[in-house]
C-alpha positions in Angstrom: -54.4 177.9 -100.8 -52.6 176.9 -97.7 -52.1 173.0 -97.1 -49.1 172.9 -94.8 -49.0 174.4 -91.4 -46.1 175.2 -89.2 -47.4 172.8 -86.4 -47.0 170.1 -89.1 -43.6 170.7 -90.1 -40.9 168.0 -89.6 -37.1 168.2 -89.8 -35.7 167.3 -93.3 -39.1 167.8 -94.9 -39.1 169.8 -98.2 -42.1 172.2 -98.4 -43.8 174.7 -100.6 -46.2 176.9 -98.7 -47.5 180.4 -97.8 -46.6 182.2 -94.6 -47.1 185.6 -93.2 -44.1 187.7 -92.5 -43.6 188.8 -89.0 -40.1 190.1 -89.3 -37.9 190.7 -92.4 -34.2 191.8 -92.8 -31.3 191.7 -95.1 -28.3 190.8 -93.1 -24.5 190.3 -93.8 -23.2 186.8 -92.7 -19.6 186.1 -91.3 -18.8 185.1 -95.0 -19.4 188.7 -96.1 -22.4 187.5 -98.1 -25.9 189.0 -97.7 -28.7 186.8 -96.5 -32.4 187.2 -95.7 -33.5 186.7 -92.1 -37.2 186.0 -91.7 -39.7 185.2 -88.8 -42.6 183.5 -90.6 -46.0 182.5 -89.1 -49.4 181.1 -89.7 -52.5 180.4 -87.5 -50.7 177.6 -85.7 -47.3 179.2 -84.7 -44.1 180.8 -86.1 -40.8 179.8 -87.4 -37.4 181.3 -88.2 -36.3 181.2 -91.8 -33.1 182.0 -93.8 -32.4 182.5 -97.3 -28.6 182.3 -97.5 -26.2 183.7 -100.1 -28.4 186.3 -101.8 -27.3 187.4 -105.2 -27.0 191.1 -106.1 -29.9 190.9 -108.5 -32.2 189.3 -105.8 -31.6 192.1 -103.2 -34.3 194.7 -104.6 -37.1 192.2 -104.6 -36.2 190.7 -101.2 -35.8 194.3 -99.6 -39.6 194.7 -100.4 -40.6 191.8 -98.2 -42.2 193.6 -95.3 -43.9 192.6 -92.1 -47.6 191.7 -92.5 -47.6 190.4 -96.2 -48.1 186.8 -97.1 -45.3 185.2 -99.1 -44.8 181.8 -100.9 -41.7 179.9 -100.1 -39.8 176.8 -101.2 -37.7 175.5 -98.3 -36.2 172.6 -96.4 -37.1 172.1 -92.6 -33.8 172.2 -90.7 -32.9 172.4 -87.1 -30.6 175.1 -85.4 -29.9 174.9 -81.7 -32.8 172.3 -81.1 -35.3 174.4 -82.9 -36.7 174.1 -86.3 -35.8 176.5 -89.1 -36.7 177.0 -92.7 -33.6 177.0 -95.3 -35.4 179.0 -97.9 -34.5 178.2 -101.6 -37.1 180.3 -103.4 -39.5 183.0 -102.4 -42.1 185.2 -104.1 -44.9 187.5 -103.4 -48.5 186.4 -103.6 -51.2 187.6 -105.9 -54.9 187.5 -106.0 -54.6 184.2 -107.9 -53.2 182.6 -104.7 -56.6 182.9 -103.0 -55.3 183.9 -99.7 -57.5 183.6 -96.7 -56.0 185.7 -94.0 -57.7 183.4 -91.2 -54.9 180.8 -92.2 -52.3 183.1 -91.2 -53.5 185.0 -88.1 -52.9 183.3 -84.9 -55.7 184.3 -82.7 -57.0 183.5 -79.1 -59.2 180.5 -79.0 -62.2 182.5 -77.6 -64.3 185.4 -79.1 -62.8 188.7 -78.1 -66.3 190.1 -77.6 -67.2 187.2 -75.0 -63.8 187.6 -73.2 -64.3 191.3 -72.9 -67.9 190.8 -71.5 -66.5 188.3 -69.0 -63.8 190.7 -67.7 -66.2 193.7 -67.7 -68.9 191.9 -65.7 -66.3 190.9 -63.1 -65.3 194.4 -62.7 -68.8 195.7 -62.7 -69.7 193.4 -59.9 -67.0 194.8 -57.5 -68.4 196.1 -54.2 -65.6 198.4 -53.7 -66.5 201.4 -55.6 -62.9 202.7 -56.2 -61.8 199.4 -57.8 -64.8 199.4 -59.8 -64.5 202.8 -61.2 -60.8 202.6 -62.3 -61.1 199.1 -63.8 -64.3 200.0 -65.7 -62.6 203.4 -67.0 -59.6 201.5 -68.3 -61.7 198.7 -70.0 -64.1 201.3 -71.6 -61.4 203.6 -72.8 -59.4 200.7 -74.2 -62.1 198.4 -75.7 -61.3 198.9 -79.3 -57.6 198.0 -78.9 -58.4 195.0 -76.5 -60.3 193.4 -79.3 -57.1 192.5 -81.2 -54.0 193.4 -79.2 -51.5 190.7 -78.4 -50.1 190.4 -74.9 -46.4 190.3 -76.2 -44.5 190.8 -79.3 -43.1 187.2 -79.4 -43.5 185.6 -76.0 -46.7 184.2 -74.3 -50.1 185.3 -75.8 -48.5 186.9 -78.8 -51.6 186.5 -80.9 -54.7 188.4 -81.9 -56.8 189.2 -78.6 -54.2 187.4 -76.7 -54.1 190.2 -74.0 -57.8 189.6 -73.3 -57.2 185.9 -73.3 -54.4 186.2 -70.7 -56.6 188.6 -68.4 -59.4 186.4 -68.5 -57.7 183.2 -67.6 -55.9 184.9 -64.8 -59.2 186.2 -63.5 -60.7 182.7 -63.6 -57.7 181.4 -61.4 -57.8 184.5 -59.3 -61.4 183.6 -58.2 -60.4 180.1 -57.3 -57.3 181.1 -55.5 -59.3 183.5 -53.3 -61.6 180.8 -52.3 -58.6 178.9 -50.9 -56.5 181.7 -49.6 -59.4 183.4 -47.7 -57.1 186.2 -46.3 -56.8 187.7 -49.7 -58.8 190.9 -50.7 -60.5 189.3 -53.6 -61.5 192.3 -55.5 -57.9 193.8 -55.2 -56.4 190.7 -56.7 -58.8 190.9 -59.5 -58.4 194.6 -60.1 -54.7 193.8 -60.2 -55.2 191.4 -62.8 -57.3 193.5 -64.9 -55.0 196.5 -64.8 -51.5 194.8 -64.7 -50.7 194.5 -68.3 -53.0 197.2 -69.6 -50.2 199.5 -70.6 -49.0 197.0 -73.1 -51.6 198.7 -75.3 -49.2 201.6 -75.4 -45.8 199.8 -74.9 -46.3 197.5 -77.9 -47.3 198.7 -81.6 -49.7 196.2 -83.3 -51.8 196.1 -86.4 -55.4 195.2 -86.2 -54.5 191.5 -87.0 -52.7 191.3 -83.6 -49.3 191.2 -85.1 -46.9 193.3 -83.4 -44.5 195.6 -85.4 -42.2 196.7 -82.4 -42.3 198.9 -79.5 -43.3 202.5 -79.1 -41.0 205.2 -78.2 -42.3 205.3 -74.6 -42.5 201.4 -74.6 -38.7 201.1 -75.3 -37.7 203.8 -72.8 -40.0 202.9 -70.0 -41.8 199.7 -70.5 -45.4 198.6 -69.5 -44.7 198.4 -65.8 -43.5 202.1 -65.4 -46.3 203.2 -68.0 -48.7 201.3 -65.9 -47.7 203.0 -62.6 -48.1 206.5 -64.5 -51.5 205.7 -65.8 -52.8 204.6 -62.3 -51.3 207.6 -60.8 -53.0 209.9 -63.3 -56.3 208.1 -63.3 -56.4 207.9 -59.3 -56.1 211.5 -59.2 -58.7 212.1 -61.8 -61.2 209.6 -60.1 -60.5 210.6 -56.6 -58.9 207.2 -55.6 -57.7 207.2 -52.0 -53.9 207.4 -51.9 -53.3 204.1 -50.1 -55.5 202.2 -52.7 -53.9 203.9 -55.5 -50.2 203.3 -54.3 -51.3 199.5 -53.7 -52.5 199.1 -57.2 -49.2 200.8 -58.5 -47.1 198.5 -56.6 -49.0 195.4 -57.8 -48.2 196.6 -61.4 -44.5 197.6 -60.5 -43.6 194.4 -58.7 -45.6 191.7 -60.8 -42.4 190.8 -62.6 -40.8 190.0 -59.3 -37.1 190.3 -60.3 -35.2 193.5 -61.1 -33.7 191.7 -64.1 -37.1 191.4 -65.4 -38.2 195.1 -65.0 -39.5 195.1 -61.4 -37.6 197.5 -59.0 -39.6 196.0 -56.1 -40.7 192.5 -55.1 -44.4 192.2 -54.0 -44.9 193.5 -50.4 -48.4 192.3 -49.6 -50.2 189.0 -50.3 -52.5 190.2 -53.2 -49.2 191.6 -55.1 -47.6 188.2 -54.5 -50.7 186.4 -55.8 -50.9 188.5 -58.8 -47.2 187.8 -59.7 -47.9 183.8 -59.6 -51.1 184.0 -61.6 -49.2 185.7 -64.4 -46.2 183.4 -64.3 -48.7 180.4 -64.2 -50.8 181.5 -67.2 -47.7 182.4 -69.3 -46.0 179.2 -68.5 -49.0 177.0 -69.2 -49.6 178.9 -72.5 -46.0 178.3 -73.7 -46.0 174.6 -72.7 -49.3 174.0 -74.6 -47.9 176.0 -77.6 -44.9 173.6 -77.7 -46.9 170.3 -77.2 -49.5 171.3 -79.9 -46.6 171.1 -82.3 -45.3 167.7 -80.9 -46.2 164.3 -81.9 -47.5 162.0 -79.0 -44.6 160.0 -77.4 -42.1 162.6 -78.7 -40.0 165.6 -77.2 -40.8 169.3 -78.4 -38.3 171.7 -79.8 -36.4 173.7 -77.1 -38.7 176.2 -75.4 -36.5 179.4 -74.7 -39.1 181.0 -72.4 -38.9 177.9 -70.3 -35.0 177.9 -69.9 -34.5 175.9 -73.2 -36.4 172.8 -71.9 -37.7 170.1 -74.3 -41.1 169.1 -73.2 -42.7 165.5 -73.5 -46.1 165.0 -74.9 -47.6 161.7 -73.4 -48.7 159.1 -75.8 -52.2 158.7 -74.5 -53.7 162.1 -73.6 -56.6 162.3 -71.2 -58.3 165.4 -69.8 -60.9 165.4 -67.1 
């Protein structure tokens, strides 16, 4: 039974607890000795872990530790480069006697997947633009099963069960409000861009039905979800008879939403709806990463470094009040 969670860990704390394995590899250190490199997780987050100086007789058992299994570890909580890390001294596989409840180990979006899907579907179904309605409903309907559990990333923002739905839903909520302020925007085009912009992550990322990513697909590695998304919209638009201008504008929104070439976008946004899509995406990602870090931080303290936020350490105020 699990009683210690990653969000509770403090530096120099000795622990014995259970974690799910997200990554596992036996590597060789600079001292030429083998060590086990792990990424462990539970429902509150994830943490890097190392088991140093592996003896030869340990190797066969440690090599059987694979992604998706729950293990029990004895470890010391240390820090490395401003981030917590486990220095593992003992490790074993679990059995039925450990009474493992997978809900303790699967990080999931805080809202019900069915309800999030229904919210997104209803917004698309209400579009007055028939072309945008048809292409969005087609994508949502065809991908419904995977959307129920797929993460939005392997490691970064919304890397959790149904994280992609949660990301899209929150972006849609912001899009509706932004279009009330910036009345020059085509509201339905912005919302269609939100619904479609990351849909090909379903084919870029490989994931099990618990929302744990096991890596990237062949096409995902070679192309990435931006190019995959453009290909998908191109083929769907031809299939559905979407006018060329509208189809190419949707493709441009997908292609440009990472904004910078070094982040995968060969073009920057060239019309207002594409620009808005980029900032909605960035805002939701940054707010997610900030909240993740602060949830693991005591009031009045600073977080570990958040590498997705340029290695900033975030401050959690002593008296929190949300209105």
